[in-house]
C-alpha positions as CSV (number, residue, x, y, z in Angstrom):
1,M,-41.9,45.0,-51.8
2,L,-38.9,44.9,-49.5
3,P,-36.9,41.7,-49.1
4,D,-37.4,39.9,-45.9
5,A,-33.9,40.9,-44.7
6,L,-34.8,44.5,-44.9
7,L,-38.2,44.3,-43.2
8,P,-38.3,45.7,-39.6
9,K,-38.2,42.9,-37.0
10,P,-40.7,42.8,-34.2
11,P,-39.5,43.5,-30.7
12,Y,-37.8,40.6,-28.8
13,A,-37.4,38.7,-32.1
14,N,-33.8,37.7,-31.1
15,V,-34.7,36.7,-27.6
16,R,-34.6,32.9,-27.1
17,P,-37.2,31.3,-25.0
18,R,-36.0,30.2,-21.5
19,P,-35.7,26.4,-21.1
20,P,-38.0,24.9,-18.6
21,A,-36.7,25.0,-15.0
22,R,-35.1,21.7,-13.9
23,A,-36.4,20.0,-10.9
24,P,-34.0,20.2,-7.9
25,A,-31.8,17.1,-7.5
26,P,-33.0,14.9,-4.7
27,A,-30.8,15.2,-1.5
28,F,-29.5,12.3,0.5
29,T,-31.7,11.4,3.3
30,L,-30.4,10.9,6.9
31,I,-30.9,7.2,6.6
32,E,-28.8,7.0,3.4
33,V,-26.0,9.0,5.0
34,L,-26.0,6.7,8.1
35,V,-25.9,3.6,5.9
36,V,-22.9,4.9,4.0
37,I,-21.1,5.7,7.3
38,A,-21.9,2.2,8.6
39,V,-20.5,0.6,5.4
40,I,-17.3,2.6,5.6
41,A,-16.9,1.7,9.3
42,I,-17.3,-2.0,8.5
43,L,-14.7,-1.8,5.7
44,V,-12.2,-0.1,7.9
45,G,-12.8,-2.7,10.6
46,V,-12.2,-5.5,8.1
47,L,-9.1,-3.9,6.6
48,L,-7.2,-2.7,9.7
49,P,-6.4,-6.2,11.1
50,A,-5.2,-7.2,7.7
51,L,-2.9,-4.1,7.5
52,R,-1.6,-4.7,11.0
53,S,-1.0,-8.4,10.1
54,A,1.0,-7.4,7.0
55,R,3.1,-4.9,8.9
56,E,3.8,-7.4,11.6
57,A,4.8,-10.0,9.0
58,A,7.3,-7.5,7.5
59,R,8.7,-6.7,11.0
60,S,9.1,-10.4,11.9
61,T,10.9,-11.1,8.6
62,Q,13.4,-8.2,9.4
63,C,13.8,-9.6,12.9
64,L,14.7,-13.0,11.7
65,S,17.3,-11.5,9.3
66,N,18.8,-9.5,12.2
67,L,19.0,-12.6,14.4
68,R,20.8,-14.5,11.6
69,Q,23.3,-11.7,11.1
70,T,23.9,-11.4,14.9
71,F,24.5,-15.1,15.1
72,L,27.0,-15.0,12.2
73,I,29.0,-12.3,13.9
74,C,29.1,-14.3,17.2
75,R,30.1,-17.4,15.3
76,S,32.9,-15.5,13.5
77,Y,34.1,-14.2,16.9
78,A,34.2,-17.7,18.2
79,D,36.2,-18.9,15.2
80,E,38.8,-16.3,15.9
81,N,39.0,-17.0,19.6
82,R,39.6,-20.7,19.9
83,G,35.9,-21.6,19.8
84,L,34.8,-19.1,22.6
85,G,32.0,-16.8,21.8
86,P,31.8,-13.2,23.1
87,A,31.0,-12.6,26.8
88,I,27.4,-13.5,27.6
89,G,27.0,-10.9,30.4
90,Q,29.7,-9.1,32.3
91,P,31.1,-6.7,31.3
92,Y,27.7,-5.4,30.3
93,A,29.0,-1.9,29.3
94,A,32.3,-2.8,27.6
95,L,33.8,-5.3,25.1
96,P,33.7,-8.2,24.8
97,N,30.0,-8.2,25.8
98,W,28.2,-10.0,23.0
99,A,25.9,-7.1,21.9
100,L,28.8,-4.7,21.8
101,V,30.9,-7.1,19.8
102,V,28.0,-7.4,17.3
103,Q,27.6,-3.7,17.0
104,Q,31.3,-3.1,16.5
105,N,31.5,-5.8,13.8
106,A,28.5,-4.4,12.1
107,G,30.4,-1.2,11.5
108,R,29.7,1.0,14.5
109,Q,32.6,2.9,15.9
110,G,33.5,2.8,19.6
111,T,34.2,0.5,22.5
112,T,31.5,1.3,25.1
113,G,27.7,1.0,25.2
114,N,27.3,4.8,24.8
115,D,29.3,4.5,21.6
116,L,27.9,1.3,20.1
117,Y,24.2,1.2,21.1
118,V,22.1,3.0,18.5
119,A,18.6,2.8,17.2
120,N,17.7,0.7,14.1
121,A,20.7,-1.6,14.7
122,I,20.8,-5.4,13.9
123,V,20.4,-6.1,17.6
124,V,17.0,-4.4,17.5
125,C,13.8,-6.2,16.6
126,P,11.4,-3.9,14.7
127,S,8.4,-5.5,16.5
128,S,9.9,-4.6,19.9
129,R,10.3,-1.1,18.8
130,A,6.7,-1.0,17.8
131,F,5.6,-2.8,20.9
132,Y,7.4,-0.4,23.3
133,G,6.9,2.7,21.3
134,L,10.6,3.7,21.8
135,E,13.7,4.0,19.7
136,M,15.1,0.7,21.1
137,T,18.9,0.1,21.0
138,R,19.1,-3.6,22.0
139,T,16.2,-6.1,22.1
140,Y,17.8,-9.5,21.9
141,A,19.1,-11.8,24.7
142,M,21.8,-14.5,24.6
143,N,21.2,-17.9,26.0
144,A,23.0,-18.1,29.4
145,T,21.8,-21.6,30.4
146,G,24.7,-23.4,31.9
147,H,26.5,-20.1,32.6
148,A,24.5,-18.7,35.5
149,G,26.8,-19.7,38.4
150,R,24.6,-22.7,39.5
151,P,26.2,-25.9,40.8
152,G,27.8,-27.6,37.8
153,D,27.8,-24.5,35.6
154,I,31.0,-23.7,33.9
155,G,30.6,-19.9,34.3
156,N,28.6,-17.1,35.8
157,F,27.5,-14.4,33.3
158,D,26.8,-12.0,36.2
159,A,30.1,-12.3,38.0
160,P,32.2,-9.1,37.6
161,A,35.4,-10.9,38.3
162,Q,35.1,-13.4,35.5
163,Q,33.6,-13.7,32.0
164,A,31.2,-16.4,30.8
165,H,31.7,-17.6,27.2
166,I,29.9,-20.3,25.2
167,R,32.1,-22.9,23.6
168,F,30.6,-22.8,20.1
169,D,32.7,-25.7,18.8
170,R,31.3,-28.0,21.6
171,V,27.5,-27.3,21.1
172,Q,25.7,-30.5,20.1
173,D,22.5,-30.6,18.0
174,T,23.1,-27.2,16.6
175,S,19.7,-27.3,14.8
176,A,17.9,-27.4,18.1
177,A,20.1,-25.4,20.5
178,V,19.3,-21.7,20.6
179,L,21.8,-18.8,21.0
180,L,19.7,-15.6,20.7
181,L,16.1,-14.6,21.0
182,D,13.7,-11.7,21.4
183,S,13.7,-10.5,25.0
184,A,11.4,-8.3,27.1
185,A,12.2,-5.1,29.0
186,P,12.6,-5.5,32.7
187,A,10.9,-3.4,35.3
188,P,12.9,-0.2,36.0
189,G,15.2,-0.5,39.0
190,P,18.8,-0.6,40.1
191,A,21.3,-2.5,37.9
192,Q,18.6,-2.7,35.2
193,P,19.2,-1.6,31.6
194,P,17.7,1.7,30.4
195,A,14.3,1.8,28.9
196,T,15.6,1.5,25.3
197,R,17.2,-1.9,26.0
198,T,15.6,-5.2,27.0
199,S,17.2,-8.0,29.0
200,S,20.4,-9.3,27.4
201,V,20.7,-12.8,29.0
202,I,18.2,-15.6,29.7
203,D,18.7,-18.8,31.7
204,F,15.9,-21.2,30.6
205,R,16.2,-23.1,33.8
206,D,15.0,-20.0,35.7
207,D,11.2,-19.8,35.6
208,D,11.3,-16.0,36.3
209,H,13.6,-15.6,33.3
210,V,11.2,-17.5,31.1
211,R,8.2,-15.6,32.4
212,L,9.6,-12.1,32.4
213,R,12.5,-12.0,30.0
214,V,11.2,-13.7,26.8
215,G,10.0,-11.1,24.4
216,R,6.7,-12.3,23.1
217,V,6.2,-9.2,21.0
218,H,5.3,-10.7,17.6
219,G,1.6,-10.6,17.1
220,A,0.9,-9.3,20.7
221,S,-2.7,-8.4,21.1
222,R,-2.1,-4.9,22.4
223,A,0.7,-2.7,23.7
224,G,2.1,-3.7,27.0
225,V,0.8,-7.3,26.9
226,L,3.5,-9.9,26.1
227,D,1.2,-12.6,24.7
228,G,2.5,-13.0,21.2
229,G,5.3,-15.1,19.7
230,F,9.0,-14.6,19.7
231,N,11.9,-15.3,17.2
232,A,15.2,-17.0,17.9
233,A,18.4,-17.9,16.2
234,R,19.9,-21.4,16.5
235,F,23.5,-22.6,16.5
236,D,23.2,-23.9,12.9
237,G,22.7,-20.3,11.7
238,S,19.0,-20.6,11.1
239,A,16.2,-18.5,12.8
240,G,12.6,-19.3,13.4
241,S,9.4,-18.2,15.2
242,Y,8.1,-19.8,18.4
243,R,5.1,-19.7,20.7
244,E,6.5,-21.9,23.5
245,I,10.0,-22.7,24.9
246,P,11.2,-26.0,23.5
247,T,12.3,-28.5,26.2
248,T,15.7,-28.8,24.6
249,W,16.6,-25.2,25.5
250,V,16.8,-26.1,29.2
251,K,19.9,-28.2,28.5
252,P,23.0,-26.3,29.7
253,L,25.3,-25.0,27.0
254,P,29.0,-25.9,27.0
């Protein structure tokens, strides 16, 4: 008798039986898909405000730092010029206008606005850049209260024939008096700055200045609506955030 290994094998002896067919995986129903989409939409709606808030907090922190640096440059200028700070207004496009003095002392080369005004400078608030959607080149204003040519004022920031300067060494209550703050872009027109610059002077006794020139861009509800807060630098070198104009800011500066 032949061994089993040598016996002829029946046909299909090496063919393995097929496994039983699997049932098809159940598909998502339309209701399930809609539920997933709704959950994602809810999560996005919850997270977006938090992300916007975080971005604005970072921009506000950078703005406060810029204001402090800008103040220090103006303070240093006053120390070197018998207590007189840089020009508040005129000449707007040449030294010693305050913004150009700041830019030059921050390392920018040149003597005119075309030379010294650049994007992402320390005279630019990141929130203003986001609010206006432009590469802004100056978004702060200097306090001109007491230097607007009113009766009793000691200067007129807008008079081409003279220059108005704050006497830094005579400012009282330096922790309350303000030098610089966020400002708003004026409506286009003659003698107005270009779209990349906001108002550069504010007289807090002027209701129109307070209403139209204060840059309430921090936490604004939507683009084009100035309903947020604003940052400011005080004469003691500190900077803070505000929602309203303090009554002490109406006091004329020396």
